C-alpha positions in Angstrom: -1.3 14.5 -0.3 -1.7 11.0 1.1 -3.0 10.7 4.7 -2.3 7.2 6.1 -3.9 8.1 9.5 -7.1 9.2 7.7 -7.3 6.0 5.8 -6.6 3.8 8.8 -9.3 5.7 10.7 -11.8 5.4 7.9 -10.9 1.7 7.5 -11.7 1.0 11.2 -14.8 3.1 11.1 -13.5 5.2 13.9 -14.0 8.9 14.4 -11.0 11.0 15.4 -10.5 14.7 15.9 -8.6 16.1 13.0 -5.0 16.8 13.8 -4.5 19.0 10.8 -6.9 21.0 8.7 -6.0 19.0 5.5 -7.3 15.7 7.1 -10.8 17.0 6.8 -10.5 17.0 3.0 -12.2 14.3 1.0 -10.2 11.2 0.3 -9.0 10.5 -3.2 -10.3 7.5 -5.1 -7.2 5.5 -4.2 -7.4 6.4 -0.5 -11.1 5.3 -0.5 -10.3 2.0 -2.3 -7.6 1.3 0.3 -9.9 2.2 3.2 -12.5 -0.2 1.9 -9.8 -2.9 1.6 -8.6 -2.4 5.1 -12.1 -2.1 6.7 -12.3 -4.2 9.9 -8.5 -4.6 10.1 -5.9 -3.3 12.6 -2.4 -2.2 11.7 0.5 -4.3 13.2 4.2 -3.7 13.6 5.9 -2.5 10.4 8.6 -4.6 8.9 11.4 -3.9 6.4 10.8 -7.1 4.5 7.9 -9.5 3.8 8.0 -13.0 2.6 6.6 -13.3 -0.9 6.2 -16.1 -3.4 6.2 -14.5 -6.9 4.7 -11.0 -7.4 1.3 -11.8 -8.8 -0.3 -10.9 -5.5 1.2 -7.3 -5.4 -1.5 -4.8 -6.3 -1.2 -1.1 -7.1 -3.7 1.4 -5.8 -3.3 4.6 -7.9 -1.5 7.3 -6.1 -1.8 5.6 -2.7 -0.1 2.4 -1.9 1.1 -1.1 -2.9 -0.7 -4.1 -1.3 0.2 -7.7 -0.9 -2.3 -10.3 0.5 -0.8 -13.2 2.5 -3.6 -15.4 3.9 -5.8 -13.2 6.1 -3.1 -10.4 6.3 -2.9 -7.5 3.9 0.5 -5.9 3.8 0.5 -2.2 2.8 3.5 -0.3 1.6 2.6 3.4 1.3 6.0 4.0 -0.5 8.1 7.2 -0.3 6.5 8.5 -3.5 2.9 7.2 -3.7 2.0 9.7 -6.4 4.1 7.6 -8.8 1.9 4.5 -8.4 -0.2 4.1 -11.5 -2.3 0.9 -12.1 -1.9 1.4 -15.8 1.9 0.9 -15.6 3.7 -2.5 -15.4 5.8 -3.0 -12.3 9.3 -4.5 -12.9 10.6 -5.5 -9.5 14.4 -5.9 -9.0 14.8 -8.0 -5.9 17.8 -8.7 -3.8 16.1 -11.9 -2.4 14.1 -14.5 -4.3 11.6 -15.1 -1.5 11.2 -11.7 0.1 10.3 -8.2 -0.9 12.2 -5.5 1.0 12.2 -1.7 1.3 15.6 -1.8 -0.5 14.3 -3.5 -3.6 13.8 -1.5 -6.7 10.5 -1.1 -8.6 10.5 0.4 -12.0 7.3 1.3 -13.9 7.1 0.6 -17.5 4.5 2.0 -19.9 2.2 -0.8 -21.2 1.8 0.9 -24.6 5.3 2.1 -25.3 7.4 -0.3 -23.2 9.6 2.6 -22.0 10.6 3.4 -18.4 8.0 5.8 -17.0 8.9 6.0 -13.3 10.4 4.4 -10.2 8.7 3.5 -6.9 10.8 3.8 -3.7 9.5 1.4 -1.0 9.0 2.1 2.6 8.1 -0.2 5.6 5.5 -2.8 5.1 2.6 -2.5 7.5 0.5 -5.7 8.2 -3.3 -5.2 8.6 -5.0 -8.2 10.2 -8.7 -8.7 10.8 -10.1 -7.8 14.2 -11.2 -10.8 16.2 -14.9 -10.5 17.1 -15.3 -12.1 20.5 -18.8 -13.4 21.1 
C-alpha cells in the first residue's frame, strides 16, 4: 500500500520513527521514483485545482501518483486509487475547465494496444513540492 509520509520523509532525507509497522517495508519502484523526484523539496498547502496549460506535463508514476511540473514546483496527486496508475496506459482527461485540472475532473485509462477503456483514476488534492532554499 502507498505510504505518502514514507516517500516525503525519504525525499527530504529525514529519518523518522516508524508510526506503523508497514512503514518499515521497502518502497516500491514507483515510490522510490517519486522520492527521488521530490528530493530536496518541501510539501506545501494542498489545493483542489491547479492551473495547467495542456496535459503534456502530466506524468504517471506506476502505482504511486500523477505529477505535474510548473516551473520549480512539482505538483503531486496521490489519487484515491494509485494502484490504477499504469505508465503503459494512455490518459484521457475529461476536464471541466480548459485551464485547470481539478480533483473533480475525470481521467480514463485507455489501452495503447487495444484502444479499449482499461481503468479510471479518481483524483485527490494536489500537493505542491517546492525546492528548499539553501541560505548561505
